[in-house]
C-alpha positions as CSV (number, residue, x, y, z in Angstrom):
1,M,0.0,0.0,0.0
2,K,1.6,3.2,-1.1
3,N,-0.3,5.6,1.2
4,P,-2.6,4.4,4.0
5,W,-4.1,7.8,4.4
6,R,-5.1,7.8,0.8
7,L,-7.0,4.5,1.5
8,I,-8.7,6.1,4.5
9,G,-9.7,9.1,2.4
10,Y,-11.1,6.8,-0.3
11,A,-13.1,4.9,2.4
12,I,-14.6,8.1,3.8
13,C,-15.4,9.5,0.4
14,G,-16.9,6.1,-0.5
15,V,-19.2,6.0,2.5
16,V,-20.4,9.5,1.9
17,G,-20.9,8.8,-1.8
18,I,-22.9,5.7,-1.1
19,W,-25.1,7.5,1.4
20,V,-25.7,10.4,-1.0
21,T,-26.4,8.0,-3.8
22,V,-28.9,5.9,-1.8
23,K,-30.7,8.8,0.0
24,L,-30.6,11.6,-2.6
25,L,-29.6,10.5,-6.1
26,L,-31.2,7.1,-6.5
27,P,-34.8,8.1,-5.8
28,V,-34.5,10.8,-8.5
29,G,-32.2,9.0,-10.9
30,L,-33.6,5.4,-10.8
31,P,-36.0,5.8,-13.8
32,F,-33.2,7.3,-15.9
33,L,-30.7,4.6,-14.8
34,L,-33.2,1.9,-15.8
35,G,-34.0,3.8,-19.0
36,Y,-30.3,3.8,-19.9
37,G,-30.2,0.0,-19.3
38,L,-33.3,-0.5,-21.5
39,S,-31.7,1.6,-24.2
40,A,-28.5,-0.6,-24.0
41,L,-30.7,-3.6,-24.6
42,A,-32.4,-1.9,-27.5
43,E,-29.1,-0.8,-29.1
44,P,-28.3,-4.0,-31.2
45,P,-31.7,-4.1,-32.9
46,V,-31.8,-0.3,-33.4
47,R,-28.3,-0.5,-35.0
48,A,-29.4,-3.4,-37.2
49,L,-32.5,-1.5,-38.4
50,K,-30.5,1.6,-39.1
51,E,-27.5,-0.1,-40.9
52,R,-29.3,-2.9,-42.7
53,L,-32.7,-1.4,-43.6
54,G,-31.8,2.3,-43.6
55,V,-34.5,3.1,-41.0
56,P,-33.8,6.5,-39.3
57,R,-32.3,6.1,-35.9
58,R,-35.1,8.0,-34.1
59,L,-37.8,5.9,-35.7
60,A,-35.9,2.6,-35.0
61,A,-35.4,3.7,-31.4
62,F,-39.1,4.5,-31.1
63,F,-40.3,1.1,-32.3
64,V,-37.6,-1.0,-30.5
65,V,-38.0,0.7,-27.2
66,L,-41.7,0.5,-27.5
67,L,-41.6,-3.2,-28.2
68,L,-39.1,-3.9,-25.4
69,S,-41.2,-1.9,-23.0
70,A,-44.3,-3.7,-24.0
71,A,-42.6,-7.1,-23.5
72,V,-41.1,-6.2,-20.1
73,F,-44.3,-4.6,-18.8
74,G,-46.4,-7.3,-20.3
75,I,-44.5,-9.9,-18.3
76,L,-44.7,-7.8,-15.1
77,F,-48.5,-7.4,-15.8
78,L,-48.9,-11.1,-16.1
79,L,-47.0,-11.7,-12.9
80,G,-49.1,-9.1,-11.1
81,K,-52.3,-10.6,-12.4
82,L,-51.1,-14.0,-11.2
83,L,-50.4,-12.5,-7.8
84,F,-53.7,-10.8,-7.7
85,T,-55.5,-14.0,-8.6
86,Q,-53.7,-15.9,-5.8
87,V,-54.6,-13.1,-3.3
88,Q,-58.3,-13.4,-4.4
89,E,-58.2,-17.2,-3.9
90,L,-56.6,-16.7,-0.5
91,A,-59.4,-14.2,0.4
92,A,-62.0,-16.7,-0.7
93,R,-60.5,-19.5,1.3
94,L,-59.8,-17.4,4.3
95,P,-63.1,-17.9,6.1
96,S,-62.9,-21.8,5.9
97,L,-59.2,-21.7,6.8
98,L,-59.9,-19.5,9.8
99,A,-62.8,-21.7,10.8
100,S,-60.5,-24.7,10.9
101,L,-58.1,-22.8,13.2
102,E,-60.8,-21.9,15.8
103,A,-60.3,-25.1,17.8
104,P,-56.4,-24.9,17.8
105,L,-56.6,-21.2,18.7
106,A,-58.9,-21.9,21.6
107,K,-56.5,-24.6,22.8
108,L,-53.6,-22.2,22.4
109,H,-55.6,-19.6,24.3
110,G,-56.2,-21.9,27.2
111,G,-52.6,-23.0,27.3
112,L,-51.4,-19.4,27.4
113,L,-53.8,-18.6,30.2
114,R,-52.5,-21.6,32.2
115,L,-49.0,-20.4,31.7
116,A,-50.0,-16.8,32.8
117,A,-51.6,-18.2,36.0
118,K,-48.2,-19.6,36.9
119,L,-46.5,-16.2,36.8
120,P,-46.0,-14.1,39.9
121,Q,-49.1,-12.6,41.3
122,S,-47.9,-9.1,40.5
123,V,-47.9,-9.8,36.7
124,A,-50.3,-12.7,36.3
125,P,-53.6,-10.7,36.1
126,A,-52.1,-8.3,33.5
127,A,-50.7,-11.1,31.4
128,A,-54.1,-12.9,31.5
129,E,-55.9,-9.7,30.5
130,W,-53.5,-9.1,27.6
131,I,-54.0,-12.7,26.4
132,D,-57.8,-12.4,26.6
133,R,-57.7,-9.2,24.6
134,L,-55.4,-10.8,22.0
135,F,-57.9,-13.7,21.5
136,A,-61.0,-11.6,22.0
137,G,-63.9,-12.9,19.8
138,G,-61.5,-15.4,18.2
139,S,-60.8,-12.8,15.5
140,V,-57.1,-12.2,16.1
141,V,-56.0,-14.0,12.9
142,A,-58.9,-12.8,10.8
143,G,-58.4,-9.2,11.9
144,T,-54.7,-9.3,11.3
145,V,-54.9,-11.0,7.8
146,S,-57.9,-8.8,6.7
147,E,-56.2,-5.6,7.8
148,W,-53.0,-6.7,6.0
149,L,-54.8,-7.5,2.8
150,L,-56.8,-4.2,2.9
151,G,-53.7,-2.2,3.8
152,F,-51.7,-3.9,0.9
153,A,-54.5,-3.1,-1.6
154,G,-54.8,0.5,-0.3
155,N,-51.0,1.0,-0.6
156,V,-50.9,-0.3,-4.2
157,I,-53.8,1.9,-5.2
158,S,-52.3,5.0,-3.5
159,F,-49.0,4.4,-5.4
160,V,-50.6,4.0,-8.9
161,P,-50.0,7.7,-10.0
162,D,-46.4,7.5,-8.8
163,I,-45.9,4.1,-10.6
164,V,-47.4,5.5,-13.8
165,L,-45.2,8.6,-13.7
166,F,-42.1,6.4,-13.0
167,L,-42.9,4.1,-15.9
168,L,-43.5,6.9,-18.4
169,T,-40.3,8.6,-17.3
170,L,-38.4,5.3,-17.7
171,I,-39.8,4.7,-21.2
172,L,-39.2,8.3,-22.4
173,S,-35.6,8.4,-21.0
174,A,-34.9,5.0,-22.7
175,Y,-36.1,6.5,-26.0
176,F,-34.0,9.6,-25.7
177,F,-30.9,7.7,-24.6
178,S,-31.3,5.4,-27.7
179,A,-32.3,8.1,-30.2
180,E,-29.5,10.6,-29.1
181,R,-26.9,8.0,-28.3
182,A,-24.2,9.3,-30.7
183,Q,-24.7,12.9,-29.7
184,L,-24.6,12.0,-26.0
185,F,-21.3,10.1,-26.4
186,R,-19.8,12.9,-28.5
187,T,-20.8,15.4,-25.8
188,A,-19.2,13.2,-23.1
189,R,-16.0,12.9,-25.1
190,R,-15.8,16.6,-25.6
191,L,-16.4,17.4,-21.9
192,L,-14.1,14.7,-20.4
193,P,-10.4,14.9,-20.8
194,E,-8.6,12.0,-22.5
195,Q,-7.0,10.8,-19.3
196,W,-10.4,10.7,-17.5
197,R,-12.0,8.8,-20.4
198,K,-9.3,6.1,-20.3
199,K,-9.7,5.7,-16.6
200,L,-13.5,5.5,-16.8
201,L,-13.3,3.0,-19.6
202,A,-11.0,0.9,-17.4
203,V,-13.3,1.2,-14.5
204,K,-16.2,0.2,-16.7
205,V,-14.5,-3.0,-17.8
206,R,-13.5,-3.9,-14.3
207,L,-17.0,-3.1,-12.9
208,R,-18.7,-5.1,-15.6
209,S,-16.7,-8.1,-14.6
210,A,-17.3,-7.6,-10.9
211,L,-21.0,-7.1,-11.3
212,G,-21.2,-10.1,-13.6
213,G,-19.6,-12.1,-10.8
214,Y,-22.2,-10.6,-8.3
215,C,-25.1,-11.9,-10.5
216,K,-23.4,-15.3,-10.9
217,A,-23.0,-15.5,-7.1
218,Q,-26.7,-14.7,-6.6
219,G,-27.5,-17.4,-9.1
220,Y,-25.4,-20.0,-7.2
221,L,-27.2,-19.0,-4.0
222,L,-30.6,-19.5,-5.7
223,L,-29.6,-23.0,-6.8
224,V,-28.4,-23.9,-3.4
225,T,-31.7,-22.7,-1.8
226,L,-33.7,-24.5,-4.5
227,A,-31.8,-27.8,-3.8
228,I,-32.2,-27.6,0.0
229,V,-35.9,-26.6,-0.1
230,A,-36.7,-29.2,-2.8
231,V,-35.1,-32.0,-0.8
232,G,-36.8,-30.9,2.4
233,L,-40.3,-30.8,0.8
234,L,-39.7,-34.2,-0.9
235,L,-38.9,-35.6,2.5
236,L,-42.1,-34.0,3.9
237,R,-43.9,-35.7,1.0
238,R,-45.5,-32.5,-0.3
239,H,-47.1,-32.4,-3.7
240,N,-45.5,-30.2,-6.3
241,A,-42.4,-30.1,-4.2
242,L,-40.1,-28.9,-7.0
243,L,-42.5,-26.1,-8.1
244,I,-43.0,-24.9,-4.6
245,A,-39.2,-25.0,-4.0
246,L,-38.6,-23.0,-7.1
247,L,-41.1,-20.4,-5.9
248,I,-39.5,-20.2,-2.5
249,A,-36.0,-19.9,-4.0
250,V,-37.0,-17.0,-6.2
251,V,-38.7,-15.3,-3.2
252,D,-35.6,-15.9,-1.1
253,A,-33.5,-14.2,-3.8
254,L,-35.6,-11.0,-3.3
255,P,-34.1,-8.7,-0.7
256,V,-37.4,-7.6,0.6
257,F,-38.8,-11.1,1.3
258,G,-36.8,-14.3,1.9
259,A,-37.7,-18.0,2.3
260,G,-39.3,-17.2,5.7
261,T,-42.0,-15.3,3.9
262,I,-43.5,-18.6,2.8
263,L,-42.1,-21.2,5.2
264,I,-42.7,-19.5,8.5
265,P,-46.5,-18.8,8.0
266,W,-46.9,-22.3,6.5
267,G,-45.2,-23.9,9.5
268,I,-47.3,-21.8,12.0
269,I,-50.6,-22.7,10.2
270,S,-49.6,-26.4,10.1
271,F,-48.9,-26.3,13.8
272,L,-52.2,-24.7,14.6
273,R,-54.0,-27.3,12.5
274,G,-52.4,-30.1,14.5
275,Q,-49.9,-31.1,11.8
276,T,-47.0,-30.9,14.3
277,G,-44.6,-33.0,12.3
278,Q,-45.0,-31.0,9.2
279,A,-44.8,-27.7,11.1
280,I,-41.5,-28.7,12.7
281,G,-40.2,-29.9,9.4
282,L,-41.0,-26.6,7.7
283,L,-39.5,-24.5,10.4
284,L,-36.3,-26.7,10.4
285,L,-36.2,-26.4,6.6
286,Y,-36.3,-22.6,6.9
287,A,-33.6,-22.6,9.5
288,V,-31.3,-24.8,7.4
289,A,-31.9,-22.8,4.2
290,S,-31.5,-19.5,6.0
291,L,-28.3,-20.6,7.8
292,T,-26.8,-22.0,4.7
293,R,-27.4,-18.9,2.7
294,T,-26.1,-16.7,5.5
295,C,-22.9,-18.8,5.6
296,L,-22.4,-19.1,1.9
297,E,-23.3,-15.6,0.7
298,P,-20.2,-13.8,1.9
299,R,-18.0,-16.6,0.5
300,F,-19.7,-16.8,-2.9
301,L,-19.9,-13.0,-3.3
302,G,-16.3,-12.6,-2.2
303,R,-15.1,-15.3,-4.6
304,Q,-17.0,-13.9,-7.6
305,I,-16.5,-10.2,-7.1
306,G,-13.0,-10.3,-5.6
307,L,-13.8,-9.1,-2.1
308,N,-12.6,-10.5,1.1
309,P,-15.4,-12.6,2.7
310,L,-15.2,-10.6,5.9
311,L,-15.5,-7.3,4.0
312,T,-18.4,-8.7,2.0
313,L,-20.1,-9.7,5.3
314,V,-19.5,-6.2,6.7
315,S,-20.9,-4.5,3.6
316,L,-24.0,-6.7,3.7
317,Y,-24.7,-6.0,7.3
318,A,-23.8,-2.3,7.1
319,G,-26.0,-1.9,4.1
320,F,-28.9,-3.5,5.9
321,R,-28.5,-1.4,9.1
322,L,-28.0,1.9,7.2
323,F,-30.4,1.6,4.3
324,G,-32.6,-1.4,4.9
325,V,-32.9,-4.4,2.6
326,I,-32.1,-2.3,-0.5
327,G,-28.8,-1.5,1.1
328,M,-27.8,-5.2,1.0
329,I,-27.6,-4.8,-2.7
330,L,-26.4,-1.3,-3.2
331,V,-23.6,-1.2,-0.5
332,P,-21.8,-4.3,-1.8
333,V,-22.1,-2.9,-5.3
334,G,-20.7,0.4,-4.0
335,V,-17.8,-1.4,-2.3
336,I,-17.0,-3.2,-5.6
337,L,-16.9,0.1,-7.4
338,L,-14.7,1.7,-4.8
339,K,-12.3,-1.3,-4.9
340,Q,-12.0,-1.1,-8.7
341,I,-11.4,2.7,-8.6
342,Y,-8.8,2.3,-5.8
343,E,-6.9,-0.5,-7.6
344,L,-6.9,1.5,-10.8
345,V,-5.6,4.7,-9.2
346,E,-2.9,2.8,-7.3
347,S,-1.7,1.0,-10.4
348,T,-1.2,4.3,-12.3
């Protein structure tokens, strides 16, 4: 290391840069960033239409971006429709499902009251009263689930104008990035000195390799989770075990959710319905899948993106504590970028 103080300075600037990006720049710049990515996907067919068929670039960009947007949003619409159908089916089955839970809930209510009675006299009455309120009318589960479903629907509806504005901005920015691609690159070359252009090109090459490794590592983790959950569900003799395992693995790859989103409620419902063996198996399966992912994620990410496993673990945890679940993606990516920039500067 040529200068340790330079490394400390880079680290401080990196932390500040990541914070500014996540808190200030990303909320404003995300549709433009995604628009640039969509324009990059559109570039090969746009270039082919322009060079082989003589279609003007603006017209080619318009049609290609429109078709790509329709394809992407069509897939998202179908997935959303499928989710909405599943929610409707759950709402229709909810009364019968809750009716089947009345007896187990009453048994659980009585067991908790007996446990409360064994507490010291100073806290036993308050504990019993709290338990009675929790199970009042036998509507605790119904109320909670119904409120969640209504709240979820209300939140989705309230965000519709924002979502429409976001999508329109994304599509328009993708079109402008594609239609004005040559002019934008000429402007960038004119404004940036030759030395900076070479450095940015080198960073781009390094970063593309590192981010490719990041995506590959996430793919490995998804396959590991799929294998563990599939074997567990087959041992539990569940129908459609492979399909359910694939769904859980995909959900587990999403930073907002995780395998527990499906396995934990499934295990609790199984326990309340008297299926104790299945409940224990599902909760153990969640514990094994979660522990395996927690142990392998730093190693896989570190191996693919060139980061020390400890540094990867620190960046994952720091990202979660500072920015929530989205930070678990953005902070490691920021650390990758800082590492590539530091290595490039030190080598010159």
